[in-house]
DRENNU-564585 format. One record per residue: x, y, z of N, C-alpha, C, O in turn. Coordinates in steps of 0.02 Angstrom, whole numbers, padded with zeros to 5 digits, always signed. Example, Ala and Ser with C-alpha at 12.3 -4.5 7.8 and 13.67 -1.06 7.14 Angstrom:
BEGIN
+00660-00284+00390+00615-00225+00390+00660-00165+00390+00712-00166+00423 +00642-00112+00354+00684-00053+00357+00645+00002+00394+00670+00057+00402 
This chain:
BEGIN
+00156+00851-01121+00204+00891-01084+00267+00850-01070+00273+00820-01017 +00313+00848-01118+00373+00806-01108+00412+00824-01046+00437+00779-01012 +00418+00888-01029+00457+00908-00970+00425+00880-00907+00460+00856-00862 +00358+00884-00903+00324+00858-00844+00332+00782-00839+00343+00755-00785 +00326+00748-00896+00336+00676-00897+00405+00657-00872+00413+00610-00834 +00455+00694-00894+00524+00680-00874+00534+00694-00799+00569+00657-00765 +00503+00747-00775+00508+00762-00703+00476+00707-00661+00503+00688-00609 +00420+00680-00685+00388+00625-00649+00432+00563-00649+00434+00526-00600 +00467+00552-00704+00512+00494-00707+00569+00502-00657+00590+00453-00626 +00593+00563-00648+00645+00575-00598+00618+00560-00528+00652+00527-00488 +00558+00583-00513+00528+00571-00447+00519+00496-00435+00533+00471-00381 +00495+00460-00486+00485+00388-00478+00551+00352-00468+00554+00303-00431 +00603+00375-00502+00669+00344-00492+00692+00353-00421+00716+00305-00389 +00687+00414-00395+00709+00427-00326+00666+00389-00276+00689+00371-00221 +00603+00377-00293+00558+00340-00249+00580+00267-00242+00570+00237-00189 +00610+00239-00294+00629+00168-00292+00681+00154-00238+00680+00100-00208 +00727+00201-00226+00779+00192-00174+00785+00257-00136+00832+00295-00146 +00737+00270-00091+00735+00336-00058+00794+00352-00014+00807+00411+00001 +00832+00301+00008+00891+00314+00049+00953+00330+00008+01004+00352+00035 +00948+00319-00057+01006+00329-00101+01007+00399-00129+00955+00425-00150 +01065+00431-00131+01072+00495-00163+01094+00486-00235+01148+00460-00248 +01052+00507-00282+01066+00498-00354+01104+00559-00381+01083+00615-00371 +01159+00546-00415+01195+00601-00448+01162+00617-00515+01122+00578-00540 +01179+00675-00542+01153+00693-00608+01171+00640-00660+01131+00622-00703 +01232+00615-00655+01255+00564-00703+01212+00501-00698+01193+00473-00749 +01198+00479-00636+01156+00419-00627+01086+00430-00655+01058+00387-00688 +01057+00488-00640+00989+00502-00663+00987+00503-00739+00943+00474-00770 +01036+00537-00769+01037+00542-00842+01046+00473-00874+01013+00457-00923 +01091+00433-00846+01104+00367-00875+01044+00321-00866+01024+00286-00913 +01014+00320-00806+00959+00274-00792+00897+00291-00833+00862+00246-00856 +00884+00356-00841+00824+00377-00877+00837+00392-00950+00792+00413-00987 +00899+00382-00972+00918+00394-01042+00903+00466-01062+00869+00479-01113 +00928+00512-01022+00918+00584-01034+00986+00617-01045+01036+00594-01018 +00988+00671-01083+01049+00711-01085+01064+00739-01015+01017+00755-00978 +01128+00745-00997+01145+00769-00931+01119+00840-00920+01100+00858-00864 +01118+00880-00972+01093+00949-00965+01019+00949-00948+00996+00990-00908 +00981+00902-00978+00909+00897-00963+00899+00874-00891+00857+00901-00855 +00937+00823-00870+00932+00799-00801+00948+00855-00752+00916+00861-00700 +00999+00894-00767+01020+00950-00724+00963+01001-00717+00947+01022-00662 +00933+01019-00773+00879+01069-00772+00817+01043-00735+00785+01079-00698 +00801+00979-00747+00743+00950-00712+00754+00949-00637+00709+00967-00599 +00813+00928-00616+00827+00924-00544+00827+00994-00513+00804+01003-00456 +00851+01043-00550+00850+01111-00524+00780+01135-00511+00765+01166-00460 +00735+01121-00559+00665+01142-00551+00632+01106-00493+00594+01136-00455 +00646+01041-00486+00615+01002-00433+00642+01023-00364+00605+01023-00315 +00706+01042-00361+00734+01067-00298+00700+01133-00279+00683+01143-00220 +00691+01177-00327+00659+01241-00312+00588+01231-00288+00563+01270-00247 +00555+01179-00312+00487+01164-00289+00486+01122-00227+00432+01103-00203 +00545+01106-00199+00552+01066-00138+00525+00995-00146+00511+00961-00096 +00518+00973-00209+00496+00905-00220+00554+00856-00215+00544+00797-00199 +00615+00879-00227+00675+00841-00212+00724+00887-00176+00715+00948-00176 +00775+00858-00146+00826+00898-00112+00894+00871-00131+00901+00813-00150 +00944+00914-00126+01012+00893-00142+01050+00881-00078+01062+00928-00039 +01070+00819-00067+01109+00801-00008+01183+00795-00028+01201+00807-00086 +01224+00777+00019+01295+00770+00005+01308+00716-00047+01355+00720-00087 +01265+00664-00047+01275+00607-00092+01239+00614-00159+01252+00575-00205 +01194+00662-00164+01157+00669-00227+01087+00694-00213+01074+00728-00163 +01041+00678-00258+00972+00702-00252+00928+00649-00221+00933+00590-00237 +00883+00672-00175+00835+00628-00142+00768+00664-00140+00763+00723-00155 +00716+00626-00122+00649+00655-00118+00647+00712-00066+00683+00709-00016 +00605+00763-00080+00603+00821-00036+00540+00825+00005+00492+00787-00005 +00541+00872+00053+00485+00877+00100+00421+00902+00067+00366+00893+00094 +00427+00933+00009+00368+00956-00026+00320+00899-00043+00260+00909-00045 +00348+00840-00055+00306+00782-00069+00266+00762-00008+00208+00742-00014 +00297+00767+00051+00261+00752+00113+00204+00801+00123+00149+00781+00143 +00216+00864+00108+00164+00914+00116+00106+00901+00067+00048+00908+00085 +00123+00882+00005+00071+00866-00043+00032+00804-00021-00029+00802-00026 +00069+00753+00003+00036+00693+00026-00010+00706+00085-00065+00679+00089 +00013+00747+00132-00028+00764+00190-00091+00802+00168-00145+00791+00196 -00083+00847+00120-00141+00884+00095-00191+00837+00061-00251+00845+00069 -00164+00788+00024-00208+00739-00008-00247+00699+00044-00308+00692+00039 -00211+00674+00094-00243+00633+00146-00297+00673+00182-00351+00646+00196 -00283+00736+00197-00331+00777+00233-00393+00792+00191-00446+00809+00217 -00385+00787+00125-00441+00803+00081-00486+00742+00068-00540+00749+00040 -00463+00683+00088-00500+00622+00074-00541+00603+00135-00513+00583+00186 -00606+00609+00129-00649+00597+00187-00643+00526+00214-00651+00515+00274 -00629+00478+00170-00628+00409+00194-00572+00398+00245-00579+00356+00289 -00517+00435+00239-00463+00428+00288-00485+00455+00356-00474+00423+00407 -00516+00513+00355-00542+00542+00417-00594+00496+00449-00593+00484+00509 -00639+00470+00408-00690+00425+00433-00660+00361+00461-00683+00333+00511 -00607+00336+00428-00573+00276+00451-00547+00286+00522-00557+00244+00566 -00514+00343+00534-00487+00355+00601-00543+00364+00652-00536+00343+00710 -00597+00396+00632-00654+00403+00678-00682+00335+00698-00697+00323+00757 -00689+00291+00649-00715+00224+00663-00668+00185+00708-00689+00148+00752 -00603+00192+00696-00553+00154+00734-00550+00175+00807-00525+00137+00849 -00575+00234+00823-00576+00255+00893-00617+00207+00937-00605+00202+00997 -00665+00173+00906-00708+00128+00944-00683+00056+00941-00718+00011+00965 -00624+00045+00912-00597-00024+00911-00580-00045+00982-00561-00004+01023 -00587-00109+00998-00573-00133+01066-00501-00115+01087-00454-00124+01049 -00494-00091+01148-00429-00071+01173-00381-00130+01178-00320-00122+01174 -00410-00190+01187-00367-00249+01194-00361-00288+01129-00347-00348+01130 -00371-00254+01072-00366-00288+01008-00295-00312+00995-00284-00364+00965 -00246-00273+01019-00175-00292+01011-00158-00307+00938-00131-00360+00921 -00174-00259+00895-00164-00268+00824-00159-00200+00790-00170-00148+00821 -00143-00201+00726-00140-00141+00685-00195-00145+00632-00202-00195+00597 -00235-00092+00627-00289-00088+00577-00265-00043+00521-00238+00012+00533 -00274-00065+00458-00250-00026+00401-00303-00019+00347-00348-00060+00341 -00296+00035+00309-00342+00051+00254-00301+00053+00190-00248+00084+00187 -00326+00020+00137-00286+00015+00075-00330+00017+00013-00389+00000+00015 -00299+00038-00042-00329+00035-00108-00282-00004-00154-00226-00019-00135 -00306-00019-00214-00266-00056-00263-00249-00011-00321-00293+00023-00349 -00185-00009-00341-00168+00032-00398-00168-00010-00462-00178-00070-00460 -00156+00023-00518-00161-00010-00583-00109-00066-00591-00120-00113-00629 -00053-00060-00555+00001-00109-00561-00003-00165-00509+00047-00198-00496 -00063-00175-00481-00074-00228-00431-00028-00219-00370+00004-00267-00347 -00025-00158-00346+00008-00142-00283-00046-00119-00234-00089-00078-00251 -00044-00145-00173-00087-00120-00121-00055-00057-00093+00003-00057-00072 -00093-00002-00093-00067+00063-00069-00102+00078-00003-00164+00083-00001 -00063+00087+00050-00091+00097+00117-00101+00171+00131-00054+00211+00129 -00164+00189+00145-00182+00259+00155-00183+00280+00228-00174+00339+00243 -00194+00233+00273-00200+00250+00344-00190+00188+00385-00200+00132+00362 -00170+00198+00448-00164+00142+00494-00175+00166+00566-00158+00222+00584 -00202+00121+00606-00215+00135+00676-00187+00078+00718-00208+00021+00710 -00140+00094+00762-00112+00044+00806-00154+00038+00869-00161+00086+00907 -00182-00021+00879-00225-00034+00937-00187-00077+00987-00202-00136+00996 -00138-00046+01020-00097-00081+01070-00068-00146+01043-00069-00197+01077 -00042-00143+00982-00018-00204+00950+00047-00230+00982+00058-00290+00985 +00089-00184+01005+00154-00205+01030+00201-00227+00975+00255-00253+00989 +00181-00217+00911+00222-00239+00855+00278-00190+00842+00269-00130+00845 +00336-00217+00826+00393-00176+00806+00422-00207+00742+00479-00228+00739 +00378-00209+00691+00396-00245+00631+00398-00200+00569+00391-00225+00513 +00406-00135+00579+00412-00090+00522+00347-00062+00498+00346-00029+00446 +00292-00074+00534+00228-00048+00511+00219+00026+00525+00174+00058+00499 +00262+00055+00567+00255+00125+00585+00264+00173+00528+00243+00231+00532 +00294+00150+00473+00303+00193+00415+00258+00169+00359+00274+00176+00300 +00200+00141+00378+00158+00109+00328+00118+00155+00284+00103+00136+00227 +00102+00216+00306+00059+00260+00267+00094+00280+00202+00150+00306+00204 +00061+00268+00147+00089+00284+00081+00130+00229+00050+00149+00234-00008 +00144+00176+00087+00186+00124+00058+00147+00082+00009+00086+00075+00014 +00182+00054-00039+00154+00011-00090+00183-00058-00081+00244-00066-00076 +00140-00109-00079+00161-00177-00068+00130-00221-00122+00070-00213-00137 +00168-00267-00152+00139-00311-00203+00075-00345-00177+00074-00375-00124 +00022-00338-00216-00044-00361-00193-00046-00436-00181-00084-00460-00139 -00005-00475-00218-00006-00547-00209+00021-00569-00141+00009-00625-00119 +00057-00524-00107+00087-00541-00042+00042-00523+00017+00053-00547+00072 -00007-00481+00006-00045-00452+00061-00117-00474+00063-00147-00490+00011 -00146-00476+00123-00217-00491+00130-00259-00437+00097-00307-00452+00062 -00240-00373+00108-00277-00318+00076-00275-00325+00000-00327-00318-00033 -00216-00339-00027-00210-00344-00099-00252-00400-00127-00283-00392-00180 -00253-00457-00093-00291-00514-00119-00366-00502-00115-00403-00522-00161 -00389-00469-00062-00461-00456-00059-00481-00403-00110-00536-00405-00138 -00436-00354-00123-00450-00304-00174-00452-00336-00244-00496-00320-00284 -00406-00382-00257-00406-00416-00322-00469-00459-00330-00493-00468-00385 -00494-00486-00274-00554-00528-00278-00615-00489-00299-00664-00518-00323 -00613-00422-00292-00670-00381-00310-00665-00354-00381-00712-00323-00406 -00609-00367-00415-00603-00349-00485-00644-00397-00528-00652-00455-00511 -00669-00372-00584-00700-00417-00633-00648-00465-00658-00590-00446-00666 -00666-00528-00672-00617-00578-00693-00575-00557-00753-00514-00569-00753 -00605-00525-00803-00566-00505-00861-00518-00448-00844-00463-00445-00872 -00537-00405-00798-00493-00351-00776-00434-00379-00736-00377-00357-00745 -00448-00428-00693-00395-00461-00656-00346-00494-00703-00285-00488-00695 -00372-00530-00753-00328-00564-00802-00285-00513-00839-00226-00525-00851 -00314-00456-00857-00277-00405-00894-00218-00379-00852-00163-00371-00878 -00231-00367-00789-00177-00339-00746-00125-00392-00731-00065-00377-00730 -00147-00454-00719-00098-00507-00704-00054-00521-00765+00004-00540-00757 -00082-00512-00824-00042-00525-00885+00017-00478-00890+00067-00493-00922 +00012-00420-00858+00067-00371-00859+00119-00386-00805+00171-00353-00802 +00104-00436-00762+00150-00454-00709+00163-00530-00713+00138-00568-00671 +00202-00551-00763+00212-00623-00772+00247-00657-00714+00237-00717-00702 +00289-00620-00677+00324-00648-00619+00301-00612-00556+00316-00552-00548 +00266-00647-00513+00241-00616-00452+00297-00603-00402+00339-00648-00392 +00300-00544-00372+00354-00528-00325+00352-00570-00262+00299-00594-00241 +00410-00579-00231+00415-00616-00168+00446-00569-00116+00498-00539-00128 +00414-00564-00057+00441-00524-00002+00469-00568+00053+00519-00550+00085 +00439-00626+00064+00464-00675+00113+00456-00744+00082+00427-00752+00028 +00481-00794+00116+00475-00862+00090+00402-00886+00089+00386-00936+00058 +00357-00850+00125+00287-00870+00127+00243-00829+00081+00182-00837+00080 +00274-00785+00042+00235-00747-00007+00208-00794-00061+00241-00842-00080 +00147-00780-00084+00117-00820-00138+00144-00795-00204+00131-00738-00224 +00182-00837-00239+00213-00815-00301+00192-00856-00361+00213-00842-00417 +00151-00907-00352+00126-00945-00409+00057-00918-00428+00016-00902-00386 +00046-00912-00493-00018-00887-00517-00076-00931-00494-00129-00907-00475 -00065-00997-00497-00118-01044-00476-00135-01033-00402-00193-01031-00384 -00083-01028-00360-00095-01018-00289-00130-00952-00275-00175-00949-00232 -00110-00900-00311-00142-00835-00301-00215-00837-00322-00258-00811-00286 -00229-00867-00380-00299-00870-00404-00343-00910-00356-00402-00894-00348 -00314-00961-00325-00353-00999-00276-00371-00956-00216-00428-00957-00192 -00322-00917-00191-00337-00874-00134-00386-00819-00152-00428-00800-00111 -00381-00793-00213-00429-00743-00236-00499-00773-00240-00548-00741-00221 -00503-00834-00266-00569-00868-00271-00598-00879-00201-00658-00871-00190 -00555-00899-00153-00579-00908-00085-00604-00842-00056-00655-00841-00021 -00569-00788-00071-00590-00722-00046-00657-00702-00076-00699-00671-00042 -00668-00718-00140-00733-00703-00171-00789-00741-00137-00845-00716-00130 -00774-00803-00115-00825-00845-00084-00839-00823-00012-00897-00819+00008 -00786-00811+00026-00795-00798+00098-00799-00724+00115-00826-00705+00167 -00771-00681+00071-00768-00609+00087-00705-00589+00125-00697-00530+00141 -00661-00637+00140-00600-00623+00177-00539-00649+00140-00543-00699+00103 -00483-00615+00149-00419-00640+00125-00370-00639+00183-00378-00602+00232 -00318-00681+00177-00271-00690+00232-00199-00683+00207-00184-00696+00148 -00156-00664+00252-00084-00661+00239-00049-00688+00301-00052-00657+00355 -00017-00744+00294+00019-00775+00350+00094-00769+00338+00126-00816+00313 +00122-00711+00355+00193-00700+00346+00214-00685+00275+00273-00691+00259 +00167-00667+00232+00184-00653+00162+00218-00586+00151+00252-00577+00100 +00208-00540+00198+00239-00474+00192+00296-00467+00243+00351-00446+00226 +00281-00484+00305+00330-00481+00359+00327-00546+00398+00273-00566+00421 +00383-00579+00405+00385-00642+00442+00362-00630+00514+00385-00584+00547 +00317-00673+00537+00291-00667+00605+00228-00626+00611+00202-00617+00666 +00202-00602+00554+00142-00561+00555+00086-00595+00515+00097-00617+00459 +00027-00599+00545-00032-00627+00513-00083-00572+00503-00091-00528+00546 -00118-00573+00446-00164-00520+00429-00229-00549+00401-00228-00598+00365 -00285-00517+00419-00351-00534+00393-00380-00471+00362-00374-00417+00391 -00411-00477+00303-00437-00417+00269-00504-00432+00236-00518-00488+00216 -00544-00380+00231-00605-00381+00191-00612-00313+00159-00577-00266+00176 -00658-00307+00111-00663-00244+00075-00732-00233+00047-00778-00273+00056 -00739-00175+00013-00804-00158-00017-00794-00106-00071-00745-00068-00069 -00839-00103-00119-00835-00051-00171-00860+00016-00144-00906+00019-00104 -00828+00070-00167-00849+00137-00146-00825+00187-00198-00773+00179-00229 -00864+00239-00208-00845+00291-00255-00793+00338-00226-00766+00381-00261 -00777+00330-00161-00730+00375-00129-00657+00353-00138-00612+00391-00120 -00645+00294-00165-00576+00268-00171-00555+00266-00244-00596+00255-00288 -00490+00278-00255-00463+00270-00322-00475+00198-00344-00459+00151-00308 -00503+00189-00404-00517+00122-00428-00582+00094-00402-00603+00040-00424 -00615+00130-00356-00681+00109-00333-00683+00053-00283-00736+00027-00267 -00625+00033-00256-00621-00023-00209-00581-00003-00147-00532+00034-00153 -00602-00027-00089-00569-00010-00027-00563-00072+00016-00609-00113+00018 -00506-00080+00050-00496-00137+00094-00475-00114+00163-00439-00064+00170 -00497-00150+00213-00476-00139+00282-00446-00204+00307-00474-00258+00295 -00391-00200+00343-00359-00261+00368-00341-00252+00442-00335-00197+00467 -00334-00309+00475-00309-00310+00544-00250-00358+00546-00256-00416+00527 -00193-00333+00570-00132-00373+00574-00111-00383+00646-00116-00337+00687 -00088-00443+00662-00065-00459+00729-00009-00509+00726+00001-00542+00675 +00027-00516+00781+00080-00565+00784+00052-00635+00777+00000-00651+00806 +00085-00677+00737+00059-00745+00729+00067-00787+00792+00038-00841+00797 +00106-00763+00840+00111-00798+00904+00045-00797+00942+00031-00841+00983 +00004-00746+00927-00060-00739+00963-00119-00764+00922-00176-00761+00944 -00105-00790+00862-00159-00806+00816-00177-00880+00818-00136-00923+00804 -00239-00894+00835-00267-00961+00829-00338-00953+00801-00358-00897+00785 -00374-01007+00793-00440-01004+00762-00487-00958+00800-00526-00920+00770 -00484-00960+00867-00529-00919+00907-00513-00845+00898-00558-00803+00892 -00448-00828+00896-00429-00758+00887-00446-00734+00817-00466-00677+00808 -00437-00777+00767-00458-00758+00699-00532-00741+00697-00552-00693+00664 -00572-00780+00733-00644-00767+00734-00659-00699+00767-00701-00662+00743 -00623-00684+00821-00632-00619+00854-00612-00563+00807-00648-00513+00801 -00555-00571+00773-00531-00519+00727-00580-00509+00669-00593-00452+00649 -00607-00563+00642-00656-00556+00588-00717-00517+00613-00746-00477+00576 -00738-00530+00675-00795-00494+00703-00781-00420+00710-00823-00379+00692 -00722-00403+00735-00703-00332+00741-00698-00300+00672-00720-00244+00661 -00669-00337+00625-00661-00312+00557-00730-00298+00525-00739-00246+00494 -00776-00344+00533-00844-00334+00506-00876-00272+00536-00910-00234+00501 -00867-00262+00601-00896-00204+00634-00866-00139+00608-00902-00092+00592 -00799-00137+00603-00766-00077+00579-00786-00061+00507-00802-00004+00491 -00785-00112+00464-00802-00102+00394-00875-00082+00386-00892-00039+00345 -00919-00113+00425-00990-00095+00421-01002-00022+00438-01041+00012+00405 -00968+00002+00491-00977+00072+00511-00943+00119+00463-00969+00174+00450 -00885+00099+00436-00851+00142+00387-00892+00147+00323-00899+00201+00295 -00918+00091+00301-00958+00091+00239-01020+00134+00247-01040+00167+00199 -01050+00135+00306-01110+00175+00317-01095+00250+00315-01140+00290+00303 -01032+00268+00328-01014+00339+00329-00994+00366+00261-00993+00427+00250 -00978+00322+00214-00953+00344+00149-01008+00347+00096-00995+00365+00039 
């Protein structure tokens, strides 16, 4: 279905810079399409409310939010995640998140629960976001559950690991060491690799309910509050949450 493939390319382009309004000329040039084709595709997507036309150009539309909400409501693991998080300690002062791994080694966040974290670091728009797996605790623990040959295959398609902060792991050797540690201990860590000032601990498990068969849960907190004793407490809470979530799926 060439038309559907082209429409998906338009959506992915708009996803890359959601605040930018793309003109027909920009879309046609970037995707190497005739302007008439780009015009017709955008018209169809606007009618379906998948994109909208603003003063500056075309942007993603509310229909995508409705589709995303319908998807989330249909996935039992998200509902179960929120049910389990209701019993998280009120004084956890952290954010709990649920993530899967996509084919391109991006951690995709499906749900999050703020447990009196007090954080104002951009996590409030976390649902649906994609973050390079090498930068995140969730991503590293998910990669640790891949078969070694599968991990090698995916890494080969990403010769240069992305960097989000100066503390992101961008060397293949460093990443493989952290993945090996996660395989041994069952936990992965992120100390400011995604957001400066934020520390994260994650663990995961295989499940038939997640895309790719793997699921990760993480707990993030300000690194000002993080010491060895608090890490131990967080790992205990994480084990409890994951144990109860796993039993429900």
